[in-house]
N, C-alpha and C positions, 0 to 999 in steps of 0.2 A: 516235630511233635516230641519234645524231650522233657516234658514237665517232671517226669519221675526222677531225672538225674541232674538236670541243669542247676537246681537250687544248691545241692551239696557242693558242686564244683565252684560255683560263684561264691558261696559262703566261705569256703576254705581259702580261696585266693584273697578274698576281702579281709578275712581275719588275720591271715599270716603274712601276706605279701604286699597288700595295697598300701601305698604311702611310703614304702621302703624300696623294694626292688621293682614293684609294679606301679606305674604312674596312672594307668587308666585301664579299666575293666569294662569291656564292651561285649554285649551279646547281640549278634546280628540275627534278627528274626526274619526268616525267609518264608513268610506266609504260613506260620503254624496255625493250626485250628484248635489246639488244646490250650492249656494254661501256661505254656512255655514262657511267653513274654512276661506275664504277670508274676510268675514264680521267680524268674531271673531278676526282675526289678525289685521284688520284695526282699531278695537276698543281697541287694546292693549293686547290681550291675546297671550300667547305662544301656538301655535297650534301644536299638536302632532298627526301625522297620526297613526292610530291603528297598521298598519303593520310595522311601524318603531320601535316599542318596541318589543324586542326579535324577530327580523325578521325571525329567523330560525324556530320558532314555527308556525304551521299552525293556521290561525285565524278561530274562530267559532263565527259568528256574533250574537250579543245579548248584553244586558246591562251589564251582569256580566263580559263578555269579555272586554268590554270597561273600566269597573271599575278597574279590576285588572291590566290592562296595564297602565291605568292612574296612579295608585298607584306606579307602577314600574318606571314611568317617572318622579317622584318627590322624594324629600327626606325630606319633612316636617314631623314633629312629630305629628301634628294634621291636619287631612284632612277633608274638608267639600265638600260634593257632592251636586251639584245643577243641577236639570234638565234644559235643554236648551230651553224648550218650554213654560216656565212661562210667563204669561202676567201680572202678579201682583207682579213682583219681586221688592224687596226693600232690602237695606243692613241689615235690622233687621233679615232677614233670616240667614245671616252669623253670625252676632253678637249673635243672640239668640241661635243658635246651638252650638257656641263655648263656651258660658257662663258656662254651667255645667262642661265642661272639664277643663276650666281655674280655676274654683273655688272649685272643688271637685275631689281629686285624685282617689277616688273610682269609679268614673264614667268613662266608657270606650266607650260607644256608646250612642249617643243622637238622638232621632227620633223626627221629626216634627209632630205637631198636627195642623190641620187647618180645617176650614169649606170649603167644596167644592161645590159651586153652579154649576148647569148645565146651561150653556149659549148656547142657540140655536137661532141664529139670533137676534131678538129684545127681546126675552123672556128670563127670568132668573128664574130657579127653585131653591130656597134655599135648600141646602143639597141634591141636585139631583145628584151630582157626587159621585164617589167612590162606584159604584155598585159592582165591583169585590171584594172590601174590605168587604162590608157588606154581600154579598151573598156567598163568598167563604173563604176569608182569616180569618176573625174573627171567623166564625163557626169552622174552622179547629183548630185554636188556642184554642178555648173553649173546643173542644173535646179531643185533644191530648196533649196540653200544657196549661192546665188551669191556671198555674201560670203566663202566659202571657196574660190572658184575659183582663187585664187593659190597654194593649197597644191599643191606640185608632186608630192609623193609621199605621198598620203593613207594608203596602205597600208604605208608603211615600217615594218619590224619593229624598227628602231633608233630609240629616242627616250628622252628624259629628262623627268622631271616632279617637281614638289614633292609630298611626301607629303600635305600639306594639301589638294591638289587630288585626288589619287588616292583618298583615303579618302571623297570625296564622289561619285565617279563610279560608274556601273554598269559591270560587266564582263560583257558577253555571253559565254557560255561557249564559243561557236564561234570562227570565224576572222573575224567581222565586228567584232572588238573594236577594232581600230585606227580604223576608220571611226566607230564609236560614240563612242569617246573624243574624237575630233576634234570631232565635231558637238556633243557634250554640253559640252565645254570652251568652245566658242565661244558657245553659248547661255547658259552659266552666267556666264562672265567676259568675253565679248567677244573679237573676233579679235585684239586687241592683246595678249592673254595668250598667244598662240601665236607661236613663233619657228621659223625654219627655218635649218638649217646645211648647207652643201655639204660632203659627206664624200668627194667624188671618185668613184671607181668601186667598185661593189659586185658581187662575184662570189659566188655561192652555188649550192647544188644546185637546178637547175631541174626542174620537173615536166615529164615528157614529154608534149607536146601530142598526139602520136599515141596514147599510152596512154590519155589521157583520152577521145579520140574512140572508141577501142576499147571502153572501159567504157560510154560513152554508147550505143553500138550494142547492147551486151549488155543494157543495162537496158531497151531499148525492144523487145526481142524477145519 
């Protein structure tokens, strides 16, 4: 349900990149219940319903599911994934992520690096976002895959990859897909196949930590 932000992202890509650097602009609608699909289509995206891709296969909701079905709905050699909840989107997200793939044939996966301030109402906490990254993802990489300790944003939702790689990777259907893709790429092709690009500052819709704590308390009662 990203009707508030998806239109600006689609419009910007369509106006500045579609037909030049970008050949196809697809929004994969994973069961939204607001106007996400209609807004995306009105701004120029080809909207694909998740259940319309391999409709004979049961759907398991989650980001990984949306990603592999989106991959199957396109035929491009280079794929850029952009989260639909970005409030700070600019076309340099796309051009920056594609750059290493277009200039270095040994690179197969490009991850975004950015500063993630935490914006709550009128207050902004620099580097206050990305708590799951710093508390969970990076410690796990350091412990079990130390060769990937230099990956700054392992859970970044913005990245690009070659189709030749993506078609060999497993897509966990939940929200561990970014972590899995990173580890599997390193084990398959080595860490030199992974590049990072600094995209500046990333603003998006944060999950309310107090809400999560409330839900945790409810689940333990």
